[in-house]
C-alpha positions as CSV (number, residue, x, y, z in Angstrom):
1,M,-0.5,-13.4,-5.4
2,D,-1.3,-16.1,-8.3
3,W,-2.1,-14.7,-11.6
4,P,-2.1,-16.6,-15.0
5,P,0.6,-16.2,-17.5
6,L,0.1,-14.6,-20.9
7,V,0.1,-17.7,-22.7
8,P,-0.6,-21.1,-21.1
9,V,2.8,-23.1,-21.3
10,D,1.2,-26.0,-23.4
11,A,0.1,-23.4,-26.0
12,L,3.7,-22.1,-26.5
13,P,5.1,-22.9,-29.8
14,G,8.2,-25.3,-29.5
15,A,10.8,-22.9,-30.3
16,V,9.5,-20.1,-28.0
17,R,9.4,-22.8,-25.3
18,A,12.7,-24.0,-26.0
19,R,14.2,-20.6,-26.0
20,T,12.4,-19.8,-22.7
21,I,13.9,-22.9,-21.0
22,L,17.3,-21.9,-22.2
23,A,17.1,-18.2,-21.1
24,G,15.8,-19.3,-17.7
25,S,18.4,-21.8,-17.0
26,H,21.7,-20.7,-15.1
27,H,22.9,-24.4,-14.9
28,A,22.6,-27.5,-17.3
29,W,23.8,-31.2,-17.4
30,V,26.3,-31.6,-20.0
31,Q,27.2,-35.2,-21.3
32,P,29.8,-36.2,-23.9
33,I,28.3,-38.1,-26.7
34,V,30.9,-40.8,-27.9
35,R,29.0,-44.1,-29.0
36,A,25.6,-45.3,-28.6
37,D,26.5,-48.2,-26.4
38,V,28.5,-45.7,-24.1
39,D,26.6,-43.5,-21.7
40,P,29.4,-41.2,-19.9
41,E,28.7,-39.4,-16.7
42,A,27.1,-35.9,-17.0
43,S,28.6,-32.9,-15.2
44,L,26.7,-29.9,-13.9
45,V,28.0,-26.4,-15.3
46,G,27.1,-23.0,-15.5
47,V,25.1,-22.1,-18.8
48,V,24.0,-18.5,-20.3
49,D,21.9,-17.9,-23.4
50,V,23.4,-15.7,-26.2
51,A,21.0,-15.0,-28.7
52,G,20.2,-18.5,-29.0
53,T,23.6,-20.0,-28.6
54,P,24.1,-21.9,-25.2
55,N,27.4,-21.0,-23.7
56,L,29.1,-23.1,-20.9
57,L,30.6,-21.6,-18.0
58,L,33.4,-23.5,-16.3
59,Q,34.8,-22.4,-12.7
60,P,38.6,-23.2,-12.3
61,G,39.1,-26.9,-12.0
62,E,36.3,-27.7,-14.1
63,S,36.9,-29.4,-17.3
64,V,34.7,-30.4,-20.3
65,S,36.2,-31.7,-23.4
66,P,35.3,-30.1,-26.9
67,G,33.2,-32.1,-29.4
68,R,29.7,-33.5,-29.6
69,V,27.8,-33.2,-26.6
70,R,24.3,-33.3,-25.0
71,L,23.1,-30.5,-22.8
72,T,20.1,-30.8,-20.7
73,C,18.4,-27.7,-19.2
74,T,15.8,-28.0,-16.3
75,E,16.0,-25.0,-14.1
76,V,13.3,-22.9,-15.4
77,A,10.3,-20.7,-14.1
78,E,6.8,-22.1,-14.2
79,G,7.7,-25.7,-14.7
80,I,7.7,-25.3,-18.5
81,G,9.6,-28.4,-19.1
82,V,13.1,-29.8,-20.1
83,L,15.3,-28.7,-23.0
84,T,17.7,-31.2,-24.5
85,V,20.2,-29.9,-26.8
86,T,22.9,-31.7,-28.9
87,G,25.7,-29.8,-30.7
88,E,29.4,-29.1,-31.0
89,L,31.2,-27.7,-28.0
90,A,34.1,-25.3,-29.2
91,P,37.3,-25.2,-27.1
92,G,37.1,-22.9,-24.0
93,V,38.2,-19.3,-24.0
94,P,38.6,-16.9,-21.1
95,V,35.4,-15.2,-20.2
96,G,37.1,-11.8,-20.7
97,S,37.8,-12.4,-24.2
98,A,33.9,-13.2,-24.8
99,P,32.1,-9.6,-24.5
100,E,28.6,-11.1,-25.7
101,V,28.8,-13.4,-23.0
102,L,29.7,-10.8,-20.4
103,A,27.0,-8.6,-21.9
104,A,24.6,-11.5,-21.3
105,L,25.7,-12.0,-17.8
106,H,25.1,-8.2,-17.0
107,D,21.7,-8.5,-18.3
108,G,22.3,-6.8,-21.8
109,E,24.6,-4.1,-20.2
110,P,28.1,-3.7,-21.1
111,C,30.9,-4.5,-18.5
112,T,32.2,-1.4,-16.8
113,A,35.6,-3.2,-16.5
114,G,38.0,-3.7,-19.6
115,A,38.9,-7.3,-20.7
116,D,42.4,-6.9,-18.9
117,A,40.8,-5.9,-15.5
118,G,41.2,-8.0,-12.5
119,A,38.4,-9.9,-10.7
120,D,37.6,-6.7,-8.7
121,G,37.4,-4.4,-11.5
122,C,33.7,-4.7,-11.9
123,P,31.5,-5.5,-8.8
124,W,29.0,-7.3,-11.0
125,C,31.2,-9.5,-13.0
126,P,31.8,-13.2,-12.4
127,S,35.4,-14.3,-11.8
128,R,37.8,-13.4,-14.7
129,Q,39.0,-17.1,-14.2
130,L,35.8,-18.4,-15.7
131,T,36.1,-20.4,-19.1
132,V,33.6,-20.2,-21.9
133,M,32.7,-22.8,-24.2
134,S,30.3,-22.0,-27.1
135,M,27.9,-24.6,-28.4
136,E,26.8,-25.0,-32.1
137,V,23.4,-26.2,-31.8
138,I,22.7,-29.3,-34.2
139,G,19.2,-30.9,-32.8
140,L,16.8,-30.0,-29.9
141,R,14.0,-31.6,-28.1
142,V,11.6,-30.2,-25.6
143,G,9.0,-31.7,-23.4
144,A,7.5,-31.9,-19.8
145,A,9.5,-33.7,-17.1
146,G,8.9,-37.3,-16.9
147,G,7.1,-38.5,-13.7
148,A,8.0,-41.5,-11.4
149,G,8.2,-44.6,-13.6
150,R,7.6,-43.4,-17.1
151,P,9.5,-41.4,-19.5
152,A,9.1,-37.8,-20.6
153,R,7.3,-37.1,-23.8
154,T,9.5,-34.9,-26.0
155,A,9.0,-33.0,-29.4
156,A,11.7,-32.1,-31.8
157,V,12.2,-28.4,-32.4
158,D,13.6,-26.8,-35.6
159,P,17.2,-25.0,-34.8
160,E,16.5,-22.2,-37.2
161,R,13.1,-21.5,-35.6
162,F,14.8,-22.0,-32.2
163,R,17.3,-19.3,-33.0
164,S,14.9,-16.9,-34.4
165,A,12.5,-17.1,-31.6
166,A,12.4,-14.9,-28.4
167,P,12.1,-16.2,-25.0
168,D,8.7,-15.5,-23.1
169,H,9.9,-13.2,-20.6
170,W,6.6,-12.8,-19.0
171,L,7.0,-16.7,-18.0
172,L,10.4,-16.0,-16.8
173,H,10.2,-12.7,-14.8
174,G,6.4,-11.8,-14.4
175,K,5.7,-12.9,-10.9
176,R,9.0,-11.6,-9.7
177,A,8.7,-8.3,-11.2
178,V,4.9,-7.9,-10.0
179,R,6.0,-8.7,-6.5
180,H,8.8,-6.1,-6.8
181,L,6.3,-3.7,-7.9
182,E,3.9,-4.1,-5.1
183,E,6.5,-4.5,-2.3
184,Y,8.8,-1.4,-3.6
185,H,6.8,1.0,-5.8
186,Q,3.4,1.6,-3.7
187,A,4.2,5.2,-4.0
188,E,4.2,5.1,-7.7
189,L,1.2,3.0,-7.9
190,L,-0.6,5.3,-5.7
191,A,0.4,8.3,-7.9
192,V,-0.7,6.5,-11.1
193,V,-4.3,5.7,-9.6
194,R,-4.6,9.2,-8.1
195,A,-3.7,10.8,-11.3
196,G,-6.4,8.8,-13.0
197,G,-9.1,10.4,-10.7
198,L,-9.3,7.8,-8.1
199,G,-9.1,9.9,-4.8
200,G,-8.7,8.3,-1.2
201,V,-6.9,5.2,-2.4
202,C,-4.6,3.9,0.7
203,A,-3.2,0.8,-1.0
204,V,-2.7,-0.8,-4.4
205,S,-2.1,-4.5,-5.6
206,V,-1.7,-6.0,-8.9
207,R,-4.5,-8.1,-9.9
208,T,-3.4,-9.2,-13.3
209,A,-0.5,-8.5,-15.5
210,D,0.7,-9.3,-19.0
211,A,2.1,-7.6,-22.2
212,D,-1.2,-5.8,-22.9
213,G,-1.5,-4.0,-19.4
214,V,-2.2,-4.3,-15.8
215,V,-5.4,-4.3,-13.5
216,L,-4.8,-2.6,-10.2
217,T,-7.0,-3.4,-7.2
218,C,-7.1,-0.2,-5.3
219,L,-8.2,-0.1,-1.7
220,A,-10.1,3.1,-0.4
221,P,-12.1,4.0,2.7
222,D,-15.5,3.5,0.7
223,G,-14.4,0.0,-0.7
224,V,-12.2,-1.6,-3.5
225,A,-12.0,-0.6,-7.1
226,D,-10.3,-1.8,-10.2
227,V,-8.1,0.1,-12.4
228,V,-7.2,-1.2,-16.0
229,L,-4.2,0.3,-17.5
230,P,-3.6,-0.9,-21.1
231,F,-0.1,-1.0,-22.6
232,T,0.3,0.5,-26.1
233,P,2.5,-0.8,-27.4
234,P,2.6,-4.2,-25.6
235,L,5.4,-4.5,-23.0
236,S,7.3,-7.7,-23.9
237,D,9.5,-7.6,-20.7
238,P,8.0,-7.4,-17.3
239,R,11.4,-6.2,-15.8
240,A,10.3,-2.7,-17.3
241,L,7.0,-2.9,-15.6
242,A,7.7,0.0,-13.1
243,G,9.0,2.2,-15.7
244,R,5.8,1.7,-18.1
245,L,3.6,2.5,-15.0
246,A,5.4,5.6,-14.3
247,R,4.8,6.9,-17.9
248,S,1.0,6.2,-17.9
């Protein structure tokens, strides 16, 4: 199915767009900044967003020098653009000594193994041999990817607004959450619409979904009907969609 995002990409505030790009990026290009007349080669590394702070994740054998760098993030949902971050890269530390990074890699949940656990101590952990390098953000620019033969148009983003902004999780996770809901939670969807008084329904699909609610299209022997389920308060993260509907 194809339903529109809650906010058109071009209407997103620059800080929200930048945070969304960083939150949706699992890899980024990092390039040392040395002199204006020198253009060092960029390296592709892992990256994770921790409350607006980019953290580089280096595999064993990978090496990036601390200091001034440029980070370019392009791997995001919905084609919302490219984020370029300049800043100071701190020396690397073992991932086990960075609990906030482990929590981010666990999608906000704490690691089930202690910092001294081996690589198999927690089945969801990245390798304990990863190195983390935190980046202090100094400047940001965001814009669409450039087309063939023309440069991309970018706009500066204030670092303080960037740090205080939240990613648009509906852009990042909305479509995947809806697909999961339709494929794996048909029983719950049927229970919701039947509890609302719509009998004889044999299948339910999601017509639209956003932070304010969903419209479910219900197939019954006598035809098709739409059921509107508003969310109060709004649902900021679509990954909680199934749980919210179960409580409707």
